[in-house]
PAPALUM-505734 format. One record per residue (C-alpha): y, z, x. Coordinates in Angstrom, 2 decimals, decimal comma. Each point is the difference from the previous one (the first is absolute). Layout:
BEGIN
pt c2:Y&c3:Z&c1:X
...
end
This chain:
BEGIN
pt c2:108,66&c3:120,35&c1:-76,92
pt c2:3,74&c3:-0,29&c1:-0,82
pt c2:0,94&c3:-1,11&c1:3,51
pt c2:-2,77&c3:-2,61&c1:0,26
pt c2:0,82&c3:-1,60&c1:-3,26
pt c2:3,71&c3:-0,33&c1:0,67
pt c2:-1,09&c3:-1,36&c1:3,33
pt c2:-2,06&c3:-2,43&c1:-1,58
pt c2:2,92&c3:-1,38&c1:-2,21
pt c2:2,56&c3:-0,06&c1:2,93
pt c2:-2,79&c3:-1,82&c1:2,31
pt c2:-0,56&c3:-2,62&c1:-2,74
pt c2:3,72&c3:-0,54&c1:-0,72
pt c2:0,71&c3:-0,55&c1:3,69
pt c2:-3,11&c3:-1,83&c1:1,16
pt c2:-1,03&c3:-1,84&c1:-3,22
pt c2:-2,64&c3:1,27&c1:-3,00
pt c2:-3,51&c3:-0,67&c1:1,43
pt c2:-1,77&c3:2,39&c1:-2,14
pt c2:-1,03&c3:2,05&c1:3,02
pt c2:0,19&c3:3,52&c1:-0,55
pt c2:0,36&c3:-0,37&c1:-3,69
pt c2:-2,58&c3:2,89&c1:-0,79
pt c2:2,29&c3:2,59&c1:1,82
pt c2:2,92&c3:-1,13&c1:-2,15
pt c2:-2,02&c3:0,44&c1:-2,90
pt c2:-1,19&c3:3,68&c1:0,61
pt c2:2,90&c3:1,05&c1:2,00
pt c2:2,13&c3:0,59&c1:-2,95
pt c2:-2,22&c3:2,81&c1:-1,11
pt c2:1,41&c3:1,98&c1:2,85
pt c2:2,89&c3:1,03&c1:-2,30
pt c2:-2,43&c3:1,40&c1:-2,47
pt c2:-1,66&c3:2,07&c1:2,69
pt c2:3,38&c3:1,13&c1:1,17
pt c2:1,05&c3:1,03&c1:-3,77
pt c2:-3,34&c3:2,00&c1:-0,41
pt c2:0,25&c3:1,76&c1:3,56
pt c2:3,83&c3:0,93&c1:-1,28
pt c2:-1,23&c3:1,65&c1:-3,16
pt c2:-2,74&c3:1,79&c1:1,93
pt c2:2,07&c3:1,29&c1:2,79
pt c2:2,92&c3:1,12&c1:-1,95
pt c2:-2,52&c3:1,63&c1:-2,36
pt c2:-1,73&c3:2,00&c1:2,52
pt c2:3,11&c3:1,01&c1:2,00
pt c2:2,34&c3:1,33&c1:-3,12
pt c2:-2,72&c3:2,00&c1:-1,86
pt c2:1,65&c3:3,55&c1:0,97
pt c2:3,57&c3:-1,38&c1:-0,75
pt c2:-1,43&c3:-1,60&c1:-3,29
pt c2:-1,44&c3:3,35&c1:-0,85
pt c2:3,37&c3:1,84&c1:0,67
pt c2:2,06&c3:-2,51&c1:-1,62
pt c2:3,70&c3:0,29&c1:-1,08
pt c2:3,10&c3:-1,88&c1:1,15
pt c2:-0,30&c3:1,06&c1:3,80
pt c2:-3,32&c3:-1,02&c1:0,66
pt c2:0,58&c3:-3,19&c1:-1,69
pt c2:3,27&c3:-0,85&c1:1,98
pt c2:-2,04&c3:1,24&c1:3,29
pt c2:-2,69&c3:-2,38&c1:-0,82
pt c2:2,55&c3:-3,12&c1:-0,87
pt c2:1,79&c3:0,57&c1:3,16
pt c2:-2,85&c3:0,14&c1:2,24
pt c2:-1,11&c3:-3,31&c1:-1,44
pt c2:3,54&c3:-1,62&c1:0,31
pt c2:0,12&c3:1,15&c1:3,78
pt c2:-3,42&c3:-1,66&c1:0,33
pt c2:0,85&c3:-3,22&c1:-1,90
pt c2:3,81&c3:-0,94&c1:-0,19
pt c2:1,43&c3:0,02&c1:3,57
pt c2:-2,52&c3:-1,96&c1:1,68
pt c2:0,17&c3:-2,45&c1:-3,06
pt c2:3,74&c3:-0,22&c1:0,38
pt c2:-0,16&c3:-0,71&c1:3,60
pt c2:-2,37&c3:-3,00&c1:-0,37
pt c2:2,04&c3:-1,30&c1:-2,93
pt c2:3,03&c3:0,16&c1:2,28
pt c2:-1,93&c3:-1,76&c1:2,69
pt c2:-1,14&c3:-2,71&c1:-2,52
pt c2:3,83&c3:-0,37&c1:-1,35
pt c2:1,03&c3:-0,73&c1:3,31
pt c2:-2,59&c3:-2,61&c1:0,52
pt c2:1,02&c3:-1,58&c1:-2,83
pt c2:3,65&c3:0,09&c1:0,62
pt c2:-0,81&c3:-1,60&c1:3,65
pt c2:-2,75&c3:-2,28&c1:-0,39
pt c2:-0,56&c3:-0,18&c1:-3,78
pt c2:-3,56&c3:0,13&c1:-1,64
pt c2:-2,26&c3:-2,01&c1:-2,58
pt c2:1,71&c3:1,50&c1:-2,85
pt c2:3,35&c3:0,96&c1:1,25
pt c2:2,41&c3:-2,56&c1:2,19
pt c2:2,71&c3:2,08&c1:1,30
pt c2:1,41&c3:2,62&c1:-2,53
pt c2:-1,51&c3:2,69&c1:-2,31
pt c2:1,57&c3:0,99&c1:-3,08
pt c2:1,35&c3:3,63&c1:-0,16
pt c2:-1,79&c3:0,94&c1:-3,03
pt c2:-3,28&c3:-1,33&c1:0,98
pt c2:0,12&c3:1,73&c1:2,96
pt c2:0,80&c3:3,48&c1:-1,36
pt c2:-2,68&c3:-0,57&c1:-2,65
pt c2:-2,48&c3:-0,38&c1:3,06
pt c2:1,00&c3:3,09&c1:1,92
pt c2:-0,51&c3:2,03&c1:-3,12
pt c2:-3,26&c3:-1,57&c1:-1,11
pt c2:1,20&c3:-1,53&c1:-3,09
pt c2:-1,86&c3:-3,29&c1:-0,81
pt c2:2,10&c3:-2,99&c1:0,44
pt c2:-0,12&c3:-3,70&c1:0,09
pt c2:0,24&c3:-1,57&c1:3,32
pt c2:1,91&c3:-3,69&c1:0,56
pt c2:-3,61&c3:-1,54&c1:0,07
pt c2:-0,61&c3:1,32&c1:-3,52
pt c2:-2,39&c3:2,71&c1:0,97
pt c2:-0,02&c3:3,73&c1:-1,05
pt c2:0,31&c3:1,36&c1:3,58
pt c2:2,30&c3:2,09&c1:2,04
pt c2:1,61&c3:-1,33&c1:3,18
pt c2:-2,53&c3:1,55&c1:2,19
pt c2:-2,89&c3:-1,60&c1:-1,92
pt c2:-2,75&c3:2,61&c1:0,45
pt c2:2,16&c3:2,47&c1:-1,49
pt c2:-1,07&c3:-1,20&c1:-3,47
pt c2:-2,85&c3:2,59&c1:-0,07
pt c2:2,58&c3:2,85&c1:1,01
pt c2:1,35&c3:-0,53&c1:-3,57
pt c2:-3,43&c3:1,22&c1:-1,62
pt c2:-0,08&c3:2,57&c1:2,75
pt c2:3,44&c3:1,54&c1:-1,01
pt c2:-0,80&c3:0,09&c1:-3,56
pt c2:-3,22&c3:1,94&c1:0,82
pt c2:1,99&c3:2,71&c1:1,84
pt c2:2,27&c3:0,18&c1:-2,79
pt c2:-2,43&c3:0,42&c1:-2,56
pt c2:-1,83&c3:2,67&c1:2,32
pt c2:3,31&c3:1,55&c1:0,95
pt c2:0,71&c3:0,44&c1:-3,76
pt c2:-3,55&c3:1,48&c1:-0,76
pt c2:0,65&c3:2,67&c1:2,48
pt c2:3,55&c3:0,68&c1:-1,35
pt c2:-1,02&c3:0,63&c1:-3,49
pt c2:-3,31&c3:1,72&c1:0,96
pt c2:-2,32&c3:-2,37&c1:-1,23
pt c2:-3,77&c3:-1,02&c1:1,29
pt c2:1,45&c3:-3,25&c1:2,41
pt c2:-2,62&c3:-2,38&c1:-0,69
pt c2:-0,09&c3:0,38&c1:-3,95
pt c2:3,89&c3:0,01&c1:0,13
pt c2:-0,08&c3:-3,02&c1:2,09
pt c2:-2,57&c3:-1,53&c1:-2,04
pt c2:2,09&c3:0,08&c1:-3,13
pt c2:3,51&c3:-1,11&c1:1,69
pt c2:-1,52&c3:-2,64&c1:1,97
pt c2:-1,86&c3:-1,26&c1:-3,20
pt c2:3,10&c3:0,01&c1:-1,83
pt c2:1,91&c3:-1,98&c1:2,92
pt c2:-2,84&c3:-2,43&c1:0,03
pt c2:-0,07&c3:-0,60&c1:-3,73
pt c2:3,76&c3:-0,50&c1:0,19
pt c2:-0,43&c3:-2,41&c1:2,69
pt c2:-2,68&c3:-2,24&c1:-1,93
pt c2:2,27&c3:0,13&c1:-2,88
pt c2:3,25&c3:-1,10&c1:1,58
pt c2:-1,64&c3:-2,01&c1:2,67
pt c2:2,80&c3:-2,47&c1:0,08
pt c2:2,44&c3:2,89&c1:1,25
pt c2:-0,01&c3:-0,06&c1:3,82
pt c2:0,00&c3:3,81&c1:0,66
pt c2:-2,32&c3:1,37&c1:-2,70
pt c2:-2,07&c3:-3,31&c1:-0,04
pt c2:-0,81&c3:0,65&c1:3,79
pt c2:-1,91&c3:3,22&c1:-0,95
pt c2:-2,12&c3:-1,49&c1:-2,82
pt c2:-2,92&c3:-0,28&c1:2,43
pt c2:-3,23&c3:2,16&c1:0,25
pt c2:0,65&c3:0,61&c1:3,81
pt c2:2,00&c3:3,16&c1:-1,41
pt c2:-3,42&c3:1,76&c1:-0,73
pt c2:-1,54&c3:-0,39&c1:3,28
pt c2:2,14&c3:2,94&c1:1,29
pt c2:-1,77&c3:2,05&c1:-2,92
pt c2:-3,48&c3:-1,21&c1:1,21
pt c2:1,15&c3:1,52&c1:3,44
pt c2:0,99&c3:3,17&c1:-1,66
pt c2:-3,27&c3:0,17&c1:-1,73
pt c2:-1,90&c3:-0,47&c1:3,29
pt c2:2,49&c3:3,04&c1:1,61
pt c2:-1,23&c3:2,10&c1:-2,96
pt c2:-3,94&c3:-0,89&c1:0,56
pt c2:0,77&c3:0,91&c1:3,58
pt c2:0,54&c3:3,47&c1:-0,81
pt c2:-3,08&c3:0,66&c1:-2,19
pt c2:-2,65&c3:2,54&c1:1,03
pt c2:-2,55&c3:-0,53&c1:0,52
pt c2:0,83&c3:-3,48&c1:1,47
pt c2:-1,25&c3:-3,16&c1:-1,46
pt c2:-3,55&c3:-1,12&c1:1,42
pt c2:-0,29&c3:-1,25&c1:3,49
pt c2:-1,50&c3:-3,61&c1:-1,04
pt c2:3,27&c3:-0,73&c1:-1,93
pt c2:2,27&c3:-0,98&c1:2,68
pt c2:-2,15&c3:-2,71&c1:1,45
pt c2:-0,75&c3:-1,38&c1:-3,51
pt c2:3,75&c3:-0,24&c1:-0,79
pt c2:0,59&c3:-1,85&c1:3,23
pt c2:-2,71&c3:-2,53&c1:-0,48
pt c2:1,30&c3:-0,62&c1:-3,34
pt c2:3,69&c3:-0,25&c1:1,08
pt c2:-0,96&c3:-2,28&c1:2,75
pt c2:-2,10&c3:-2,16&c1:-2,26
pt c2:2,89&c3:-0,11&c1:-2,86
pt c2:2,93&c3:-0,64&c1:2,60
pt c2:-1,71&c3:-2,20&c1:2,69
pt c2:-2,98&c3:-1,65&c1:-1,43
pt c2:0,65&c3:-0,68&c1:-3,31
pt c2:3,87&c3:0,29&c1:-0,25
pt c2:0,90&c3:-2,75&c1:-2,63
pt c2:-0,93&c3:1,91&c1:-3,27
pt c2:2,09&c3:-1,49&c1:-3,06
pt c2:1,23&c3:3,34&c1:-1,23
pt c2:2,98&c3:2,32&c1:0,29
pt c2:0,72&c3:0,90&c1:3,25
pt c2:-0,18&c3:3,72&c1:-0,73
pt c2:-3,89&c3:-0,63&c1:-0,81
pt c2:-0,57&c3:-2,81&c1:2,46
pt c2:2,14&c3:1,55&c1:3,14
pt c2:1,19&c3:3,48&c1:-1,10
pt c2:-3,37&c3:1,57&c1:-0,77
pt c2:-1,47&c3:-1,26&c1:3,07
pt c2:2,82&c3:1,03&c1:2,19
pt c2:-0,65&c3:3,40&c1:-1,48
pt c2:-3,61&c3:0,12&c1:0,68
pt c2:0,64&c3:-0,95&c1:3,59
pt c2:2,77&c3:2,58&c1:0,56
pt c2:-2,41&c3:2,43&c1:-1,45
pt c2:-2,77&c3:-0,77&c1:1,90
pt c2:1,84&c3:0,05&c1:3,14
pt c2:1,51&c3:3,36&c1:-0,48
pt c2:-3,58&c3:1,46&c1:-0,89
pt c2:-1,39&c3:-1,49&c1:3,22
pt c2:2,41&c3:1,71&c1:2,06
pt c2:-1,62&c3:3,39&c1:-0,95
pt c2:-2,71&c3:-1,25&c1:2,38
pt c2:1,08&c3:1,23&c1:3,48
pt c2:-0,84&c3:-3,22&c1:1,92
pt c2:1,89&c3:-2,21&c1:-2,33
pt c2:2,97&c3:2,49&c1:0,16
pt c2:0,21&c3:-0,26&c1:3,67
pt c2:-0,27&c3:-3,73&c1:-0,09
pt c2:2,61&c3:-0,37&c1:-2,52
pt c2:2,21&c3:2,08&c1:2,01
pt c2:0,13&c3:-2,93&c1:2,67
pt c2:1,84&c3:-1,96&c1:-2,65
pt c2:2,70&c3:2,65&c1:-0,97
pt c2:2,61&c3:-1,61&c1:1,68
pt c2:-0,19&c3:-3,16&c1:-2,15
pt c2:-0,06&c3:2,10&c1:-3,27
pt c2:3,18&c3:2,09&c1:1,09
pt c2:1,65&c3:-3,59&c1:1,16
pt c2:-1,25&c3:-1,65&c1:-3,21
pt c2:3,38&c3:0,06&c1:-1,68
pt c2:1,97&c3:-1,21&c1:2,76
pt c2:-2,53&c3:-2,52&c1:0,51
pt c2:0,40&c3:-1,00&c1:-3,62
pt c2:3,69&c3:-0,14&c1:0,07
pt c2:0,36&c3:-1,92&c1:3,30
pt c2:-2,83&c3:-2,52&c1:-0,22
pt c2:1,79&c3:-2,51&c1:-1,99
pt c2:3,15&c3:0,00&c1:2,47
pt c2:-2,48&c3:-0,14&c1:3,20
pt c2:-2,61&c3:-2,16&c1:-1,31
pt c2:2,00&c3:-3,40&c1:0,07
pt c2:1,28&c3:1,01&c1:3,74
pt c2:-3,35&c3:0,49&c1:1,20
pt c2:-1,25&c3:-3,37&c1:-1,51
pt c2:3,00&c3:-2,02&c1:1,68
pt c2:-0,73&c3:1,95&c1:3,35
pt c2:-3,81&c3:-1,19&c1:-0,27
pt c2:0,78&c3:-3,52&c1:-0,55
pt c2:2,86&c3:0,14&c1:2,91
pt c2:-2,83&c3:1,42&c1:2,03
pt c2:-2,05&c3:-2,88&c1:-0,59
pt c2:-2,47&c3:1,40&c1:-2,49
pt c2:-1,16&c3:-2,83&c1:-2,15
pt c2:-3,11&c3:1,48&c1:-1,62
pt c2:0,83&c3:1,39&c1:-3,52
pt c2:-2,93&c3:2,71&c1:0,53
pt c2:1,82&c3:1,25&c1:3,23
pt c2:3,32&c3:0,03&c1:-1,29
pt c2:-1,18&c3:1,61&c1:-3,12
pt c2:-1,65&c3:2,69&c1:2,26
pt c2:2,69&c3:0,33&c1:2,37
pt c2:2,71&c3:0,70&c1:-2,63
pt c2:-1,98&c3:2,52&c1:-1,95
pt c2:-0,87&c3:2,09&c1:3,34
pt c2:3,84&c3:-0,45&c1:1,03
pt c2:1,19&c3:1,49&c1:-3,47
pt c2:-2,11&c3:2,86&c1:0,28
pt c2:0,83&c3:0,58&c1:3,50
pt c2:3,73&c3:-0,21&c1:-0,83
pt c2:-0,40&c3:2,18&c1:-3,17
pt c2:-1,62&c3:2,94&c1:2,29
pt c2:2,79&c3:-0,53&c1:2,45
pt c2:2,81&c3:0,18&c1:-2,81
pt c2:-1,88&c3:2,93&c1:-1,66
pt c2:-0,19&c3:2,17&c1:3,08
pt c2:3,70&c3:-0,92&c1:1,50
pt c2:1,79&c3:-0,18&c1:-3,61
pt c2:-1,71&c3:1,31&c1:-2,98
pt c2:-1,66&c3:3,00&c1:1,13
pt c2:3,12&c3:1,48&c1:1,87
pt c2:2,35&c3:-0,96&c1:-2,67
pt c2:-2,21&c3:1,54&c1:-2,92
pt c2:-0,63&c3:3,30&c1:2,22
pt c2:3,93&c3:0,08&c1:0,62
pt c2:0,83&c3:-0,46&c1:-3,77
pt c2:-2,38&c3:2,69&c1:-0,89
pt c2:1,27&c3:2,44&c1:2,53
pt c2:3,64&c3:-0,68&c1:-1,35
pt c2:-1,30&c3:0,57&c1:-3,65
pt c2:-1,69&c3:2,85&c1:0,74
pt c2:2,80&c3:1,78&c1:1,79
pt c2:2,43&c3:-0,61&c1:-2,97
pt c2:-2,44&c3:1,08&c1:-2,34
pt c2:-0,62&c3:3,36&c1:1,98
pt c2:3,86&c3:0,47&c1:0,28
pt c2:0,20&c3:-0,66&c1:-3,98
pt c2:-2,70&c3:2,65&c1:-0,55
pt c2:1,63&c3:2,80&c1:2,04
pt c2:1,89&c3:2,64&c1:-1,95
end
């Protein structure tokens, strides 16, 4: 959804606005909300043992694993974007990048770019500022041995309130959005997942139907994003997770596992590869906006899958081995 939304904008910018694919641009932004809910679900479900144990060691181990998963790859693509800016420029930058802006970008600190937008150098990385805040809140909860979801609710509510009050301040004002609470929706779904007995079987398809209607059939609801998009996104994630309890659906979903694994690479790389594929399509003689759009989306996903297999997967595995080895040596008497 994010890729299609951004591709629509890039196609319009290069070929001229024609209103075509406007629907995909409208609904595509909800991909971010789904991403936040999934993140809350996965983190809560996968750290229940660490949260139960608590303490500084468990907290640091959790945070270190998250840093390995998120930061190195983000730095790689940010460096690539910096080289592109220096060599050929971009819409927001001409040929130089202010050092303080670059440092804020790589350390997930909200900053204003030369175009006047609160966006990092790698534009899609704005969501990672929210992600890192959630990780820090979760790690702190594990450290002080508090229930993570309740602790995160209090802490993130405080950050949100400060963001609303000090909306004119770039860093804290950036977090004055209800997007923060979508992580907690995912965490609540993870808690429900562990209930015994499980929730009724009919609930999953009902949730999916509701979510599809709210996100794709009636997407323009004039209420806060948390209610218009966040809750339907939570319903979609919950419904799809529960549907995987059915063996046939679980087998079917397994065929798409690569794209799930590669989603982070696709998310980081698509802003760099998308303009290139559009230009290649034009040079190849493609004139139809529909053909260029389809070619670009497919090519972005194919390249993202290759970059994941060749880059992210071995890099993350190597870093985990190095860290695991050092932790084992440190714990040896």
